[in-house]
VEXVO-923819 format. One line per 10 residues: number of its first residue (from 1); their letters; for each residue x, y, z of N, C-alpha, C. Coordinates in pm, 1 decimal. Example, Ala and Ser with C-alpha at 12.3 -4.5 7.8 and 13.67 -1.06 7.14 Angstrom:
% VEXVO-923819
1> as> 1319.0/-569.0/780.0/1230.0/-450.0/780.0/1320.0/-330.0/780.0; 1285.0/-225.0/708.0/1367.0/-106.0/714.0/1290.0/3.0/787.0
This chain:
% VEXVO-923819
1> mrmrdlegwt> 85.6/-116.5/7.9/9.8/2.3/-0.1/89.1/124.1/1.9; 46.7/221.3/-86.5/138.6/346.9/-89.1/120.8/426.3/38.6; 214.3/455.8/97.7/218.1/564.9/209.6/150.6/684.3/183.7; 65.4/729.7/289.6/-11.0/865.1/268.1/87.6/970.9/306.9; 201.1/991.5/226.3/288.9/1093.7/256.1/258.4/1235.2/224.9; 135.7/1256.9/168.8/98.4/1389.1/146.9/-22.7/1425.2/241.1; -41.6/1351.3/341.4/-148.3/1378.3/432.0/-121.2/1521.9/492.4; -226.5/1599.0/499.2/-218.9/1743.8/551.9/-176.7/1842.5/435.7; -153.3/1803.8/322.9/-123.5/1891.4/208.3/-241.2/1911.9/120.2; -261.8/2034.6/73.7/-371.4/2062.9/-28.0/-306.1/2104.9/-154.1
11> iafdldgtlv> -344.9/2049.5/-268.9/-300.8/2097.7/-406.7/-415.5/2163.4/-473.0; -396.2/2304.8/-493.8/-497.9/2377.4/-560.8/-454.8/2391.9/-713.7; -565.5/2362.6/-788.0/-535.3/2368.8/-949.3/-609.3/2473.5/-1014.9; -551.1/2532.0/-1107.6/-607.7/2614.2/-1208.6/-696.8/2525.7/-1291.6; -784.7/2575.9/-1369.8/-868.9/2482.5/-1451.8/-833.0/2488.0/-1606.8; -859.6/2596.6/-1662.8/-839.3/2612.5/-1809.1/-683.1/2630.8/-1835.0; -636.1/2540.8/-1923.8/-499.2/2534.9/-1953.8/-411.3/2453.9/-1862.6; -470.8/2414.8/-1759.8/-388.5/2325.8/-1655.3/-446.5/2196.3/-1646.9; -577.7/2185.3/-1603.4/-635.4/2058.4/-1594.7/-694.9/2016.7/-1721.8; -769.2/2112.8/-1787.9/-840.2/2091.7/-1906.4/-808.5/2167.0/-2027.2
21> etapdligtl> -793.9/2120.4/-2145.2/-777.7/2198.6/-2257.1/-919.5/2253.7/-2301.2; -950.1/2379.4/-2279.6/-1076.5/2428.1/-2294.0/-1078.0/2539.4/-2409.4; -975.7/2564.3/-2460.0/-962.2/2671.1/-2568.6/-1056.4/2645.3/-2689.6; -1058.8/2524.2/-2731.1/-1158.0/2506.4/-2861.1/-1292.0/2540.8/-2821.0; -1346.5/2501.3/-2706.6/-1488.0/2541.9/-2680.2/-1513.2/2689.5/-2646.2; -1419.4/2746.7/-2576.5/-1427.2/2898.8/-2541.9/-1417.9/2965.2/-2671.1; -1322.2/2941.2/-2756.2/-1294.8/3014.5/-2881.9/-1414.8/2987.1/-2971.3; -1468.7/2870.7/-2966.7/-1591.1/2838.0/-3052.6/-1706.6/2924.3/-3024.2; -1735.0/2946.2/-2895.2/-1833.1/3048.2/-2856.4/-1800.8/3176.2/-2900.8; -1675.8/3231.4/-2883.5/-1645.0/3351.8/-2941.7/-1674.5/3375.5/-3084.4
31> nrmlaardip> -1623.1/3268.9/-3152.9/-1633.0/3273.1/-3293.9/-1780.6/3267.8/-3354.6; -1867.4/3201.6/-3279.3/-2008.1/3203.3/-3319.8/-2067.7/3333.0/-3297.6; -2020.2/3410.4/-3190.1/-2063.6/3544.2/-3170.4/-2010.8/3638.4/-3277.3; -1893.5/3607.7/-3310.5/-1835.4/3707.0/-3416.4/-1902.5/3681.0/-3558.1; -1930.3/3551.4/-3590.1/-1995.9/3519.0/-3712.9/-2121.7/3577.9/-3714.5; -2192.7/3585.6/-3600.4/-2334.6/3646.4/-3597.0/-2331.9/3791.7/-3635.9; -2211.2/3851.7/-3616.8/-2189.1/3990.3/-3646.6/-2118.9/4011.5/-3778.7; -2110.6/3896.7/-3850.0/-2027.0/3908.5/-3987.7/-1882.1/3954.7/-3970.9; -1819.8/3894.6/-3866.5/-1679.0/3924.0/-3839.8/-1613.6/3794.7/-3857.4; -1501.7/3783.0/-3919.7/-1418.7/3670.8/-3947.3/-1382.4/3610.6/-3810.7
41> ampveaaqhl> -1390.3/3466.1/-3813.9/-1353.1/3383.8/-3696.2/-1201.9/3393.8/-3664.0; -1167.6/3364.1/-3542.0/-1028.7/3363.8/-3503.1/-983.3/3212.5/-3489.1; -860.8/3188.0/-3536.5/-812.2/3053.2/-3518.7/-787.4/3028.1/-3369.2; -812.4/2907.0/-3320.0/-792.8/2879.0/-3186.0/-654.0/2905.9/-3141.2; -558.9/2870.1/-3219.8/-407.5/2892.5/-3173.0/-380.6/3040.4/-3171.1; -453.2/3118.1/-3236.6/-420.4/3268.0/-3233.6/-496.1/3341.3/-3125.0; -603.0/3261.0/-3054.2/-678.2/3334.3/-2956.9/-673.1/3258.9/-2825.3; -589.2/3159.3/-2814.8/-589.2/3074.8/-2692.8/-512.5/3163.6/-2576.4; -441.8/3259.8/-2608.7/-374.3/3326.2/-2495.0/-476.4/3419.4/-2429.6; -599.2/3426.4/-2487.1/-707.1/3516.9/-2416.1/-765.2/3428.0/-2299.3
51> vghgalallr> -742.5/3302.7/-2288.6/-813.3/3217.1/-2195.5/-734.4/3230.9/-2052.6; -812.8/3220.4/-1946.1/-757.4/3213.6/-1826.5/-775.4/3341.1/-1737.4; -831.4/3451.4/-1793.2/-860.4/3560.3/-1724.7/-1004.4/3593.6/-1688.0; -1087.2/3498.4/-1737.7/-1222.1/3515.1/-1711.8/-1301.5/3540.4/-1841.6; -1442.7/3510.0/-1850.6/-1518.9/3520.4/-1969.6/-1517.3/3660.5/-2025.5; -1541.2/3764.4/-1935.3/-1551.0/3899.5/-1983.4/-1425.2/3946.5/-2048.5; -1308.0/3920.0/-1992.7/-1181.2/3958.4/-2053.9/-1164.8/3885.8/-2179.2; -1194.8/3748.2/-2194.0/-1186.7/3689.9/-2315.2/-1267.5/3744.3/-2433.9; -1390.3/3783.4/-2384.3/-1487.0/3843.0/-2478.4/-1445.2/3970.4/-2523.0; -1406.8/4067.1/-2430.2/-1356.8/4196.2/-2469.6/-1245.8/4195.8/-2563.5
61> hgfqeagaaw> -1137.9/4124.2/-2519.8/-1013.2/4119.7/-2595.7/-1027.8/4038.8/-2720.6; -1114.7/3941.4/-2720.6/-1140.1/3868.1/-2841.8/-1206.5/3950.6/-2949.2; -1310.6/4023.6/-2907.0/-1373.8/4124.3/-2998.9/-1268.5/4234.3/-3051.3; -1200.9/4284.4/-2958.3/-1101.9/4386.9/-3002.6/-992.3/4329.9/-3101.2; -934.2/4206.3/-3071.6/-836.6/4148.3/-3162.5/-892.3/4107.7/-3298.9; -1019.7/4083.4/-3303.4/-1084.6/4038.2/-3421.5/-1125.7/4157.3/-3508.1; -1102.0/4276.1/-3448.6/-1135.8/4408.8/-3524.4/-1281.1/4448.0/-3504.9; -1345.9/4386.6/-3401.8/-1493.7/4417.4/-3389.4/-1496.6/4535.0/-3281.3; -1605.2/4624.9/-3307.2/-1631.9/4742.5/-3208.2/-1666.1/4679.7/-3075.7; -1615.2/4741.5/-2980.4/-1647.9/4699.9/-2835.7/-1715.2/4808.1/-2759.3
71> deagapalle> -1834.9/4796.2/-2718.5/-1907.5/4889.8/-2635.3/-1918.2/4852.3/-2503.5; -1846.4/4909.9/-2399.3/-1848.4/4861.8/-2262.5/-1988.9/4865.2/-2204.9; -2065.5/4963.4/-2254.0/-2204.9/4964.2/-2206.3/-2284.6/4849.4/-2235.1; -2256.7/4778.4/-2350.0/-2327.6/4664.8/-2387.0/-2262.5/4529.4/-2340.7; -2154.8/4543.8/-2260.3/-2083.4/4420.1/-2216.6/-2161.3/4325.2/-2133.6; -2254.8/4372.9/-2039.3/-2345.7/4265.6/-1969.0/-2423.3/4186.0/-2053.0; -2487.6/4247.1/-2170.0/-2572.3/4167.0/-2255.6/-2479.1/4073.4/-2338.7; -2362.3/4119.6/-2382.0/-2276.5/4028.4/-2458.0/-2223.0/3912.8/-2371.6; -2195.8/3948.5/-2253.3/-2141.2/3842.0/-2163.2/-2256.4/3731.6/-2144.5; -2384.1/3783.2/-2123.2/-2475.3/3674.4/-2106.8/-2505.2/3586.2/-2220.0
81> efladylani> -2488.4/3658.0/-2342.4/-2489.7/3582.9/-2476.0/-2371.8/3476.2/-2484.4; -2262.4/3521.6/-2443.5/-2147.9/3436.1/-2438.5/-2161.7/3313.6/-2351.3; -2206.5/3349.8/-2229.1/-2217.3/3231.9/-2118.7/-2323.9/3137.9/-2154.7; -2428.6/3183.9/-2216.8/-2535.3/3099.0/-2258.4/-2493.1/2996.4/-2365.7; -2416.2/3056.5/-2457.7/-2367.5/2954.5/-2571.9/-2264.3/2874.5/-2514.6; -2180.8/2918.4/-2439.0/-2066.7/2844.3/-2384.7/-2112.1/2719.5/-2299.4; -2217.1/2755.2/-2212.0/-2266.4/2652.0/-2132.8/-2325.9/2530.1/-2207.2; -2385.3/2577.0/-2320.3/-2456.3/2471.8/-2408.2/-2353.0/2397.0/-2476.5; -2233.0/2440.4/-2478.4/-2133.3/2374.1/-2567.8/-2000.6/2364.3/-2481.8; -2016.2/2331.8/-2345.0/-1899.8/2344.3/-2259.7/-1795.8/2231.4/-2280.5
91> avhsrpydgv> -1844.4/2117.0/-2322.5/-1749.2/2004.1/-2325.3/-1768.2/1931.1/-2460.2; -1784.2/2015.5/-2565.5/-1782.3/1944.7/-2704.5/-1655.4/1897.0/-2745.9; -1546.0/1993.4/-2727.0/-1410.6/1956.7/-2757.3/-1312.2/1961.1/-2643.3; -1352.8/2015.2/-2527.7/-1269.6/2025.8/-2412.7/-1237.6/1888.7/-2343.0; -1117.4/1858.4/-2319.4/-1075.1/1735.8/-2256.2/-969.4/1751.7/-2146.0; -958.2/1664.2/-2042.2/-851.7/1666.0/-1963.0/-713.7/1648.7/-2038.3; -602.5/1714.7/-1991.2/-477.1/1689.1/-2059.5/-438.3/1526.4/-2022.2; -356.1/1478.6/-2109.3/-298.2/1346.4/-2079.2/-247.2/1336.4/-1939.3; -290.1/1230.9/-1862.1/-224.3/1209.6/-1737.9/-291.7/1273.9/-1617.6; -396.6/1357.0/-1648.4/-457.4/1426.2/-1540.4/-530.4/1329.7/-1451.9
101> vetlerlaar> -621.0/1251.2/-1502.3/-697.5/1169.4/-1415.7/-620.3/1071.5/-1326.2; -514.3/1008.8/-1394.9/-424.6/903.1/-1309.3/-347.7/985.3/-1204.7; -307.1/1112.1/-1242.4/-225.1/1179.4/-1134.0/-309.0/1233.6/-1017.5; -430.2/1274.2/-1053.4/-520.5/1302.9/-940.1/-553.5/1188.0/-853.6; -578.1/1076.4/-911.7/-595.4/957.9/-832.3/-484.5/918.3/-741.6; -365.0/940.8/-800.8/-237.2/894.3/-722.5/-221.8/994.7/-610.9; -249.3/1124.7/-638.4/-227.9/1229.7/-519.0/-324.1/1213.9/-411.5; -445.6/1172.1/-452.9/-547.1/1139.2/-343.4/-517.9/1023.2/-264.3; -458.9/929.4/-334.7/-422.3/800.4/-261.3/-311.3/824.6/-168.3; -222.0/917.4/-182.4/-119.5/955.3/-101.0/-169.4/1061.3/11.1
111> gallcvatnk> -294.9/1093.7/15.0/-348.5/1170.3/127.8/-367.5/1313.2/99.8; -329.1/1364.1/-28.1/-347.4/1510.9/-46.1/-500.5/1539.7/-67.6; -538.2/1657.1/-20.1/-661.7/1715.3/-57.5/-645.4/1790.1/-182.3; -736.1/1787.6/-268.8/-735.1/1854.1/-414.4/-853.1/1959.2/-418.3; -820.3/2071.8/-466.8/-932.2/2163.9/-502.4/-892.4/2238.1/-622.3; -996.2/2314.5/-668.3/-979.1/2399.8/-795.9/-998.0/2539.8/-759.5; -899.8/2614.7/-792.2/-907.9/2768.7/-777.8/-895.3/2827.8/-919.4; -999.1/2868.8/-971.3/-1008.4/2918.7/-1106.1/-1073.8/3048.8/-1132.5; -1032.6/3124.5/-1229.8/-1104.8/3255.1/-1261.3/-1233.1/3229.0/-1347.3; -1256.2/3103.3/-1387.6/-1385.8/3069.7/-1446.0/-1493.1/3063.0/-1339.3
121> rtdlsvalig> -1614.5/3126.5/-1368.7/-1722.1/3140.1/-1284.7/-1753.8/2996.1/-1223.9; -1785.5/2987.6/-1093.3/-1803.7/2859.0/-1039.8/-1905.3/2774.3/-1111.0; -2022.7/2809.6/-1153.8/-2116.6/2731.4/-1206.3/-2068.8/2679.7/-1335.9; -1997.7/2744.0/-1411.9/-1938.5/2698.6/-1531.8/-1823.8/2607.1/-1510.5; -1752.0/2620.8/-1404.2/-1642.7/2514.5/-1372.4/-1698.4/2408.1/-1327.9; -1802.8/2399.1/-1247.0/-1874.8/2280.6/-1203.8/-1936.1/2215.9/-1310.7; -1998.7/2275.4/-1405.2/-2062.0/2213.7/-1521.1/-1952.9/2142.8/-1602.8; -1841.3/2210.6/-1625.6/-1728.9/2154.9/-1712.2/-1675.1/2029.8/-1640.4; -1648.7/2045.8/-1512.2/-1583.6/1931.1/-1451.3/-1675.1/1812.3/-1440.8; -1810.2/1851.5/-1414.1/-1909.5/1730.8/-1415.1/-1931.1/1671.8/-1545.6
131> alglerhfav> -1921.9/1745.5/-1654.5/-1933.2/1694.0/-1786.9/-1824.0/1595.1/-1833.0; -1707.0/1628.5/-1764.3/-1586.5/1541.0/-1787.1/-1558.9/1433.0/-1689.5; -1657.8/1417.8/-1594.7/-1642.4/1322.1/-1492.3/-1541.6/1339.3/-1391.6; -1495.5/1466.0/-1371.9/-1382.4/1490.3/-1271.6/-1433.0/1527.2/-1134.8; -1556.6/1540.6/-1113.6/-1592.5/1605.7/-987.2/-1548.8/1535.9/-866.7; -1536.8/1399.6/-879.0/-1509.0/1314.5/-758.1/-1375.7/1341.9/-708.6; -1288.8/1408.0/-772.9/-1153.2/1428.8/-729.2/-1131.5/1547.3/-649.0; -1230.4/1642.1/-633.0/-1202.9/1774.2/-571.2/-1302.4/1804.8/-458.6; -1236.8/1843.1/-350.7/-1310.9/1879.9/-231.0/-1398.2/2003.9/-257.2; -1346.5/2086.9/-332.0/-1424.1/2215.2/-360.0/-1384.2/2271.8/-498.4
141> vcgpdrvsar> -1467.3/2334.7/-566.7/-1437.4/2404.5/-688.2/-1475.1/2545.3/-666.3; -1370.8/2631.1/-679.4/-1372.0/2772.4/-635.8/-1350.7/2865.0/-741.2; -1453.8/2926.5/-792.5/-1434.6/3028.8/-890.6/-1426.0/3157.9/-824.9; -1420.2/3267.1/-898.8/-1397.5/3401.3/-845.6/-1516.7/3453.9/-765.5; -1637.7/3400.8/-795.9/-1756.7/3439.0/-725.7/-1763.7/3391.9/-577.9; -1676.7/3300.3/-547.1/-1680.2/3219.4/-421.1/-1572.1/3283.8/-321.4; -1502.6/3376.6/-362.4/-1391.4/3425.3/-283.2/-1393.7/3581.9/-266.6; -1311.8/3644.2/-175.9/-1315.3/3773.8/-151.0/-1243.5/3848.8/-266.2; -1147.9/3784.2/-339.1/-1075.9/3861.3/-452.5/-1022.6/3744.1/-541.7; -1028.9/3759.5/-672.5/-986.5/3664.1/-762.2/-834.1/3673.2/-791.7
151> kpdgahvrea> -778.9/3556.5/-845.1/-646.0/3563.3/-895.8/-634.2/3677.3/-981.7; -526.9/3747.0/-974.3/-397.9/3705.0/-909.6/-375.0/3746.1/-754.3; -489.7/3774.3/-686.5/-487.2/3810.0/-546.3/-456.7/3664.2/-471.8; -383.1/3663.7/-374.7/-359.1/3553.1/-300.3/-476.1/3495.3/-227.3; -573.2/3583.6/-190.5/-690.7/3547.2/-123.1/-765.2/3424.9/-193.1; -758.2/3435.9/-324.3/-830.8/3325.2/-398.9/-774.6/3187.5/-358.4; -640.7/3181.5/-353.8/-587.5/3047.6/-312.9/-595.8/3015.2/-172.1; -577.5/3100.5/-93.0/-596.1/3084.3/57.5/-735.1/3032.0/91.6; -835.2/3102.3/47.4/-973.3/3078.6/79.2/-1026.7/2949.7/1.4; -975.5/2911.5/-120.6/-1006.6/2784.9/-189.5/-947.6/2661.0/-96.3
161> vamaggdpar> -831.4/2676.9/-61.1/-775.3/2580.5/26.4/-842.5/2567.2/160.3; -885.6/2677.1/223.4/-953.0/2662.2/349.0/-1095.3/2598.5/325.4; -1162.8/2634.6/218.1/-1288.7/2574.4/188.1/-1279.4/2417.5/160.0; -1171.6/2385.6/113.9/-1150.2/2231.3/87.1/-1121.7/2171.4/221.2; -1089.9/2243.3/337.3/-1063.3/2182.7/459.9/-918.5/2160.2/484.6; -837.4/2238.2/395.5/-695.7/2231.7/411.6/-629.4/2348.5/480.3; -505.3/2340.8/511.4/-431.2/2440.8/573.0/-356.7/2528.3/471.0; -383.2/2654.5/461.4/-313.2/2743.4/358.1/-160.6/2746.8/370.6; -110.8/2706.9/495.0/31.3/2711.5/516.2/90.5/2576.9/460.2; 8.0/2484.0/412.2/62.5/2355.7/364.7/-8.3/2332.8/223.6
171> aimvgdgapd> 19.6/2422.0/139.0/-58.7/2411.8/6.0/41.0/2441.2/-105.5; -4.4/2385.5/-225.3/77.8/2414.3/-348.7/-21.5/2445.7/-454.3; 19.9/2545.5/-529.4/-76.9/2600.6/-656.6/-15.8/2522.3/-780.7; -98.9/2479.1/-861.7/-59.5/2431.7/-989.1/-131.1/2515.7/-1104.9; -58.2/2575.7/-1190.3/-129.9/2657.7/-1285.7/-53.0/2682.8/-1405.7; -98.8/2757.4/-1493.4/-31.2/2779.0/-1623.5/4.4/2924.5/-1673.0; -34.1/3026.4/-1586.8/-28.0/3159.0/-1626.5/14.1/3258.8/-1502.3; 34.2/3376.3/-1538.9/73.3/3481.8/-1446.3/-17.3/3488.0/-1331.3; -157.5/3474.5/-1349.2/-242.7/3497.8/-1238.3/-223.4/3392.5/-1127.8; -192.2/3272.2/-1180.1/-164.0/3153.1/-1088.3/-37.0/3177.7/-992.0
181> vqaakgagva> 68.0/3211.5/-1065.5/194.2/3234.4/-994.3/181.7/3349.4/-899.9; 119.8/3471.7/-946.7/106.8/3582.4/-854.7/17.5/3548.9/-737.3; -90.0/3469.6/-769.9/-174.1/3431.9/-646.2/-101.8/3346.9/-551.9; -19.5/3247.3/-603.7/52.2/3160.6/-515.1/147.9/3236.9/-427.7; 220.3/3338.9/-496.0/326.6/3426.9/-409.8/238.5/3497.3/-313.3; 119.0/3558.1/-338.0/38.0/3634.7/-256.4/-2.7/3551.3/-136.6; -30.3/3421.7/-164.6/-73.9/3331.9/-57.3/36.2/3271.4/23.3; 172.4/3295.3/-28.4/274.0/3242.5/40.8/298.9/3093.8/18.1; 249.4/3035.9/-103.7/271.7/2900.8/-131.9/360.0/2882.4/-258.1; 403.8/2768.1/-279.0/484.2/2740.8/-393.0/392.0/2720.0/-516.6
191> cvvvtfgytp> 447.5/2724.8/-635.4/365.2/2717.6/-745.5/439.5/2624.1/-856.1; 361.2/2520.8/-904.2/414.2/2442.8/-1010.4/340.8/2503.8/-1145.4; 432.6/2525.6/-1238.4/381.4/2586.6/-1358.8/382.1/2479.8/-1472.2; 273.2/2451.0/-1541.1/266.8/2363.5/-1657.6/316.4/2439.0/-1780.9; 385.3/2392.6/-1878.0/432.4/2451.4/-1991.6/337.1/2437.7/-2107.1; 222.6/2378.3/-2092.6/140.1/2340.6/-2200.6/14.5/2426.7/-2205.6; 5.2/2523.5/-2128.9/-107.3/2595.7/-2107.7/-124.9/2716.4/-2198.3; -192.6/2826.2/-2149.5/-237.6/2937.5/-2245.0/-169.0/3065.9/-2223.8; -61.5/3062.5/-2144.7/5.9/3195.0/-2114.2/66.4/3260.5/-2227.7; 58.3/3392.8/-2250.0/132.9/3449.1/-2355.4/272.9/3485.4/-2311.6
201> ippadlggdv> 305.3/3461.9/-2188.2/433.0/3488.9/-2135.9/508.4/3356.7/-2132.5; 625.3/3350.2/-2180.5/698.6/3211.7/-2175.2/688.8/3148.8/-2028.7; 654.3/3021.3/-2016.8/635.4/2968.4/-1872.6/755.0/2976.8/-1784.6; 873.7/2969.5/-1852.8/995.9/2996.9/-1771.2/1011.1/3132.0/-1709.2; 943.0/3231.6/-1771.2/960.7/3370.5/-1716.9/859.1/3413.4/-1617.7; 761.8/3310.0/-1584.6/652.3/3355.7/-1501.6/687.6/3353.8/-1347.5; 808.0/3296.9/-1315.5/846.6/3305.5/-1175.1/793.5/3195.2/-1084.0; 751.2/3085.3/-1147.5/713.9/2968.0/-1063.8/819.7/2888.4/-994.0; 791.1/2803.7/-915.5/892.7/2729.2/-837.2/944.1/2613.5/-932.5; 861.6/2545.7/-984.5/896.9/2429.7/-1071.1/812.9/2433.1/-1206.7
211> lidrfgelea> 882.0/2400.8/-1308.1/808.1/2382.3/-1443.0/799.4/2236.6/-1467.3; 679.7/2197.9/-1533.0/661.3/2061.0/-1579.8/600.2/2068.6/-1711.1; 650.5/1974.5/-1793.8/605.4/1963.7/-1940.3/493.5/1876.0/-1954.1; 480.7/1779.8/-1872.4/365.2/1678.4/-1879.2/312.4/1668.4/-1736.6; 184.0/1617.5/-1724.5/104.0/1620.7/-1606.6/167.2/1496.1/-1521.0; 223.6/1402.6/-1593.8/289.7/1291.8/-1523.8/408.0/1328.7/-1443.2; 466.2/1441.6/-1453.6/569.1/1506.1/-1385.7/540.6/1564.7/-1256.2; 405.7/1578.7/-1238.5/356.4/1669.7/-1116.5/392.8/1597.4/-988.5; 378.8/1471.5/-970.5/394.3/1409.4/-841.6/546.0/1427.9/-800.7; 632.7/1418.3/-889.1/778.6/1446.3/-848.6/800.5/1585.9/-805.6
221> aiaalvadqa> 735.1/1668.0/-883.1/752.8/1822.8/-846.2/692.4/1850.7/-704.1; 577.9/1797.1/-672.9/520.4/1819.1/-553.6/606.7/1753.9/-441.0; 652.7/1640.8/-457.0/743.3/1573.7/-358.6/869.8/1658.3/-330.0; 922.6/1709.4/-441.2/1047.5/1803.7/-416.5/1009.5/1925.5/-335.6; 890.9/1989.1/-371.6/848.3/2111.6/-293.0/820.2/2079.2/-143.4; 748.3/1971.4/-125.7/715.4/1929.3/12.7/853.5/1897.2/87.9; 943.1/1828.3/30.7/1068.9/1801.4/94.3/1149.6/1927.2/130.7; 1145.3/2018.2/29.9/1208.5/2147.6/55.9/1153.8/2226.4/174.7; 1024.5/2232.4/186.4/955.3/2286.1/300.1/993.5/2227.0/415.8; 1001.9/2093.1/419.9/1046.9/2031.9/539.3/1179.3/2051.9/586.8
231> lrraska> 1272.5/2068.7/491.4/1408.5/2108.3/526.2/1416.2/2247.9/578.2; 1342.2/2338.8/521.7/1341.9/2471.6/570.3/1286.3/2491.8/719.3; 1189.6/2402.4/742.2/1121.3/2410.4/876.1/1209.8/2349.2/980.8; 1283.0/2243.2/929.5/1387.1/2174.6/1018.9/1494.4/2265.5/1053.9; 1552.0/2350.7/955.6/1660.1/2446.0/968.6/1610.0/2555.0/1074.8; 1484.7/2586.4/1091.3/1440.7/2691.4/1171.0/1412.0/2641.7/1326.0; 1412.3/2495.2/1335.8/1381.2/2450.5/1468.2/1489.3/2459.9/1569.6
């Protein structure tokens, strides 16, 4: 039997670009809205950097980059249109990255609490996670509407970990972009950065503690970070 060596630790995950490749469905919704206004579609690879800052930011910058007029006064109605279409098509092409399910299962078997800290609205996050059959892995799914401040504020990570029943002093953030790294730093926790996500900034320049190229590398990265914290605590004793 595997020793529960991660007992007492909480791993907080970003969602889009970290656990799940969501760009095809998010950009699909954006493109249907553009097409309805006779504006050319954006290729997924040209727009995936827009993912990860929330639906309104994706919509605003997506319209602007496509050359469409953006009226901030009309943003609420456009956002509702976007969210309705996206919810109806939330898992058409979105899939967990290779190794996600197996890694989550192994981390849980080793005693880790798992949660999601995402800038995607909670109801959309829960719908996506449920559609992909991932809900059993997480103690809580925490979008920006469930916390006092969204990423890049550290409160998002601290409060998500606390809602999961974990200790914010023994937590690790896993993400793909600047908001994840900045939130981890603000919460005083280490951050593992995946290199396959949606950041427009090179992953190596984000300032995370460890970079991984595949989800299968996450366990080793977490073990190294946990060991490092144990050494630092021992040196202070």
